[in-house]
C-alpha positions as CSV (number, residue, x, y, z in Angstrom):
1,M,12.3,17.8,0.6
2,D,11.2,15.7,-2.4
3,T,8.0,14.0,-1.2
4,K,6.8,10.8,-2.9
5,I,3.1,10.0,-2.7
6,I,2.1,6.4,-2.9
7,V,-1.6,5.5,-3.1
8,L,-3.0,2.0,-2.3
9,V,-6.2,1.3,-4.1
10,N,-8.5,-1.7,-4.9
11,Q,-12.2,-2.0,-5.3
12,K,-12.2,-5.2,-3.3
13,G,-11.9,-5.3,0.5
14,G,-9.6,-7.7,2.2
15,C,-6.8,-7.6,-0.3
16,G,-4.3,-6.3,2.3
17,K,-4.0,-2.6,1.4
18,T,-3.4,-1.5,4.9
19,T,-0.9,-4.3,5.6
20,I,1.2,-3.2,2.7
21,V,0.9,0.5,3.7
22,M,1.9,-0.1,7.3
23,Q,4.7,-2.5,6.5
24,L,6.3,-0.3,3.9
25,A,5.7,2.9,5.9
26,G,7.2,1.3,9.0
27,A,10.2,-0.1,7.2
28,L,11.0,3.3,5.8
29,G,10.4,5.0,9.1
30,R,12.8,2.6,10.8
31,E,15.5,3.8,8.4
32,G,15.0,7.4,9.5
33,K,12.7,8.5,6.7
34,K,9.9,10.9,7.6
35,V,6.7,9.1,6.6
36,L,3.1,10.0,6.8
37,V,0.3,7.5,6.5
38,V,-3.0,9.1,5.4
39,D,-5.8,6.8,6.6
40,A,-8.6,7.7,4.1
41,D,-10.6,4.5,4.7
42,P,-13.6,5.0,7.0
43,Q,-12.8,1.7,8.7
44,G,-9.8,3.4,10.2
45,T,-7.7,0.2,10.2
46,A,-4.3,2.0,9.8
47,T,-5.2,4.4,12.7
48,G,-6.3,1.5,14.9
49,W,-3.1,-0.4,14.0
50,A,-0.8,2.4,15.1
51,K,-2.8,3.0,18.3
52,S,-2.1,-0.6,19.4
53,A,1.6,0.3,19.7
54,D,3.3,0.5,23.0
55,D,4.1,4.0,24.2
56,K,7.7,3.1,24.5
57,N,7.8,1.8,20.9
58,P,5.5,4.0,18.8
59,F,4.8,3.2,15.2
60,P,7.6,4.7,13.2
61,A,5.4,6.9,11.0
62,T,2.8,9.6,11.5
63,I,-0.8,8.6,11.0
64,S,-3.5,11.1,9.9
65,G,-7.2,10.2,9.4
66,L,-8.7,11.9,6.4
67,S,-11.6,9.6,5.5
68,S,-14.1,12.4,5.8
69,M,-12.4,14.6,3.2
70,G,-13.9,12.8,0.1
71,D,-12.9,14.4,-3.1
72,K,-10.7,16.9,-1.3
73,V,-8.2,14.3,-0.1
74,H,-5.6,15.5,-2.7
75,R,-5.8,19.0,-1.3
76,E,-5.1,17.9,2.2
77,V,-2.3,15.6,1.2
78,K,-0.7,18.5,-0.8
79,R,-0.4,20.5,2.4
80,H,2.1,18.0,3.7
81,V,4.3,17.8,0.6
82,G,7.8,19.0,1.5
83,Q,7.4,17.9,5.1
84,Y,7.7,14.2,4.6
85,D,9.9,11.9,2.5
86,F,7.0,9.6,1.8
87,I,3.2,9.9,2.0
88,F,1.1,6.7,1.8
89,V,-2.6,7.0,1.2
90,D,-4.8,4.0,2.3
91,C,-8.0,4.3,0.2
92,P,-11.4,2.7,0.9
93,P,-12.3,-0.4,-1.1
94,A,-14.7,1.3,-3.5
95,V,-13.9,2.2,-7.0
96,D,-16.8,4.7,-7.2
97,S,-15.7,6.5,-4.0
98,P,-14.4,10.0,-4.6
99,V,-11.4,9.3,-2.3
100,P,-9.3,7.1,-4.7
101,Q,-10.0,9.4,-7.6
102,S,-8.9,12.4,-5.5
103,A,-5.7,10.7,-4.2
104,L,-4.7,9.4,-7.6
105,M,-4.7,12.9,-9.0
106,I,-1.5,13.6,-7.1
107,A,0.1,10.2,-6.8
108,D,3.6,9.4,-7.9
109,M,2.7,5.7,-7.7
110,A,-0.5,3.7,-7.4
111,L,-0.2,0.2,-5.9
112,V,-3.0,-2.4,-6.3
113,P,-2.7,-5.3,-3.9
114,V,-4.2,-8.4,-5.4
115,I,-4.6,-11.8,-3.8
116,P,-3.8,-14.4,-6.5
117,S,-7.3,-16.0,-6.7
118,P,-9.9,-16.1,-9.5
119,A,-12.3,-13.9,-7.6
120,D,-9.8,-11.3,-6.8
121,L,-8.5,-11.2,-10.4
122,L,-12.0,-10.4,-11.7
123,A,-12.4,-7.6,-9.2
124,T,-9.3,-5.8,-10.6
125,N,-11.1,-4.7,-13.8
126,G,-12.8,-1.7,-12.2
127,I,-9.7,-0.3,-10.5
128,Q,-7.7,-0.9,-13.6
129,A,-10.1,1.3,-15.6
130,L,-10.0,4.0,-12.9
131,I,-6.2,4.1,-12.9
132,S,-6.2,4.3,-16.7
133,R,-8.6,7.3,-16.6
134,M,-6.5,9.0,-13.9
135,Q,-3.3,8.5,-15.8
136,D,-4.8,10.8,-18.5
137,V,-4.9,13.5,-15.8
138,N,-1.8,12.5,-13.9
139,E,0.5,11.4,-16.7
140,S,3.6,10.8,-14.5
141,M,1.8,8.3,-12.2
142,K,3.3,4.8,-12.2
143,A,0.9,1.9,-11.4
144,Y,1.8,-1.6,-10.3
145,V,-0.1,-4.6,-9.1
146,V,1.4,-6.1,-5.9
147,P,0.8,-9.8,-5.3
148,N,-0.3,-10.2,-1.7
149,M,-1.1,-13.1,0.6
150,V,0.5,-15.4,-1.9
151,T,0.4,-19.1,-1.2
152,T,2.1,-22.0,-2.9
153,T,-1.0,-23.6,-4.3
154,K,-1.4,-24.3,-8.0
155,I,-4.3,-22.0,-8.2
156,A,-2.2,-19.1,-6.8
157,K,0.6,-19.8,-9.3
158,K,-1.9,-19.9,-12.2
159,A,-3.5,-16.6,-11.0
160,I,-0.2,-14.8,-10.9
161,E,0.4,-16.0,-14.5
162,L,-2.9,-14.5,-15.5
163,L,-2.1,-11.2,-13.8
164,H,0.3,-10.5,-16.6
165,R,-2.6,-10.4,-19.0
166,F,-4.3,-7.5,-17.3
167,G,-2.2,-4.8,-18.9
168,M,-0.7,-3.4,-15.6
169,K,2.9,-3.9,-14.5
170,I,3.4,-6.3,-11.6
171,T,6.1,-6.0,-8.9
172,T,8.5,-8.9,-8.8
173,A,8.4,-8.8,-5.0
174,G,5.2,-9.6,-3.1
175,L,4.0,-10.6,0.3
176,S,3.2,-14.2,1.2
177,Y,0.4,-15.5,3.4
178,R,2.3,-15.4,6.7
179,T,1.3,-15.3,10.4
180,A,3.9,-12.6,11.0
181,F,1.9,-10.0,9.1
182,R,-1.1,-10.6,11.2
183,E,0.9,-10.7,14.4
184,S,2.4,-7.3,13.7
185,T,-1.0,-5.7,13.8
186,Y,-1.6,-6.8,17.3
187,I,1.5,-5.1,18.6
188,G,1.0,-1.9,16.5
189,G,4.2,-2.4,14.7
190,T,5.7,-4.2,11.7
191,V,7.2,-7.6,11.1
192,F,10.6,-6.0,12.0
193,D,9.4,-5.8,15.6
194,L,8.9,-9.5,15.8
195,K,11.6,-11.9,16.9
196,N,9.7,-15.2,16.6
197,E,10.4,-18.0,14.1
198,G,9.3,-17.1,10.6
199,A,9.5,-13.3,11.1
200,D,12.7,-13.2,9.1
201,K,11.0,-14.4,6.0
202,A,8.3,-11.8,6.3
203,Q,11.0,-9.1,6.9
204,A,12.9,-10.2,3.8
205,E,9.7,-9.9,1.7
206,V,8.9,-6.4,2.9
207,T,12.5,-5.3,2.3
208,A,12.5,-6.7,-1.2
209,L,9.2,-4.9,-2.0
210,K,10.4,-1.7,-0.5
211,N,13.7,-1.8,-2.4
212,E,12.0,-2.6,-5.7
213,L,9.6,0.4,-5.3
214,L,12.4,2.7,-4.3
215,K,14.3,1.7,-7.5
216,I,11.2,2.3,-9.6
217,M,10.6,5.7,-8.2
218,K,14.3,6.6,-8.5
219,S,14.4,5.6,-12.2
220,S,11.4,7.7,-12.9
221,V,13.0,10.9,-11.7
């Protein structure tokens, strides 16, 4: 089995790393893919998210907590290569933590969720430098900024324009600031488990992002 390793990193907390991890992992799991989510963040948000699921409708991906592994995360993740189609690693929000550096050593793709606001843009400098350094070690790793919690304000639109000056590629698809994403955490699932009004737009955004990332990874083979 050809396993793809996708690592979510950012030095700033609250940017929605876990949201993107769980929505993508869940979407792929619903399609019959074998997916592992490595919760390498001491806050354990991904682990808690999955535990909120109903026993009759478990989260469609395996969750493994590895926050205590530090600079050995890459070794533990490599143990699962060949057993899963996709492995997502949710890293802690700290650029000087050994966890992101370890995970990026073996990543096929690094995703940097960024909220389009001035403060969040400034906080991307450190993680951009880390990814650049790790690409010298892991030359095949692709890196993309993912716009997250996007609003329709003028400031958000201007911030997205500025993202293009940061030197990293940006996904065309992104996730908007929607209630559905928060609601899915309460039920331990994804937006695809919601039937209320507005969920369809969130579902379309996750699907678009998933398809774009799959296309990128397929083209890099």
